[in-house]
N, C-alpha and C positions, 0 to 999 in steps of 0.2 A: 374043113379048115385042121389045121397042126399048132396047138401053142406053139411059140418061140419064147417067151418071156413076158412075166407081167414087171411093172413098176407101180410105186404105192399108189397112182390114180387110174393105169394106165394097162388092161390086156392088150398084148401083142398076135394074133394068128398069122398063119400061111394060108393063102387062100390056092384052091387047085380049080380046076374043073372036075374032080370027082365029089364036088361038094355036093350034098344033098338038093337037088331041084329048090324046093321051099327057102334053105337058105338063101341060095342065089338069088331066086326072086326079092327075095329081102334085101342084097347085097346092092341089085341093081336100082333097087329103090335110090337106098345111103348113096352112090353113086351120083344122082342125078340131083340129089338134095346137095350134094358136097361141091361138084364140081360145075361152081356157077361162072359166068364172068370175072368178077374180083378175085377168085379165089385163082384162076387158071394163067388169070390175065399175062404174067409171066412163066408161062410154062409153054413146051413145044405145042405144036399145031395140034397132034392129035389130044389131047385133052382138053380142046376147045370143041366150042359145038354138040355138048353130049345133054341135047333136050328131048330126048326119046328112050324110050326101054331098048328097041332096038340099038340106038345109040349105044346104052349104054352096056349093053351086051358083048358090041363089037368093040369098045374100049377095054372091058372086061377081060374079053377073048386074046388082046392084043398083050393087053400088060404080064399076064399070065406066062403068055408065049415065051414073052422078051426077059421078063425077069423074075425075081421072084415077088410076088408081090405079098405087103403085110396090111393088114385090116388093124386100125388102131382103134381101139375101143375103151369103155369109161366103164371099170370097174363096178361102180356101182351100181348102175341103170343096164350095162352091155349095150350101150347105144355107141353107135358107129359113130364116129366125129373125124375120122381122116386117113389117109393111106401112106403108106412107104415102099422103095421100092430097092431092091438089090439087083443089079445084074453084076456077074462075075468074070472078070477074064484073067484066069491062073491066079494070082496070088494079090489081085487086086477087088475090090467091093465098089462098086460106083451105086453111090446110095444118093434116094432123094422125098420126100414126105412132101404132103400137103395136109391138110386143116378145114375141117368147114370152117367160114368165116365166123360164127356162133361162137367160136375155139380161138381166137386169136383174144393174143395179149393175156392167157391165165395161166403159161406157164411148160401147156403139154409139148413145145417142139423142145424145148431143153429137156425136162422130162423122157420123152420118147428117144432123141438121140443117147442120152446117157443112160437109157436101158439097152442101147442098142449096140453101144462100144463096148460095155459092160458082156453081153452075149455073145459077141463078135470075138472078144478076148479068152470065154472061158469054153465057148462052143465051136466057132468059124474056124476055119484056115487059113483066114486070109492075113496078110500082112500090114494093110491098107485100106483105107477107106478114102475115097475120094466122092465128094460133094461138089455139086456145079451149080452157083446160084446167081440169077439174072444183076448185071450189075447197081440196077436201082432198086434192087430188093435190099436192105441196106441190113434191115433187123434178120435175116436171115445169115447175110455174113457176121455180122457181129456174134450171132448165136454160135457159129462155129471156131471165129477164132476163139469167142470166150470158152470153147469147149475145148480147147486144145488144135484145133483144126490150123494149119498153116496156106497161105495164100502164094500159090503157084505162081509162076510168074507169067503176066501176060495173059490177054483173056482171049477167051477164042470168039471172037463179034462180041454178044453183049453177054457172054457168060465167062463166069469169073471162078475159076476151081481150086480148090481147099483140100490138105490132104492129113489126114488123121492117120499115124503108123502105131500099129496095134502089136508091133513087136518090139 
């Protein structure tokens, strides 16, 4: 794990396959705890049906090979409460995030994204953050807009994209 940034309540680390086996096994259990049907309802199909350790391992390996997988923990207890993802192409960083249902409505998403924006401005080389949100997920859309993301014209299927200019 590589520490990326902290917020007042959260610690955000980047995962890798080089993580010690004991930590990986704990992360696989966290994947199973967090990626339940209500959490992944509006996410791509590769987030669905993660109901076994083998499926959690496959999901983890896919996410770490396709993107930067961020592990979101509560600083107070070290409990994993969510995941974020960064896929970069040149100067754009495509981001996504999810939290365990047990954390919804507590302000963690806003805190995470505010910390991510600050970290990107200080330590990353991207000029824009781009997030896609299922049009049914009004709370996430409102959160992005409230943080300064701007809606891009037209949705792709059921996904609306938002952009945040870092420079």
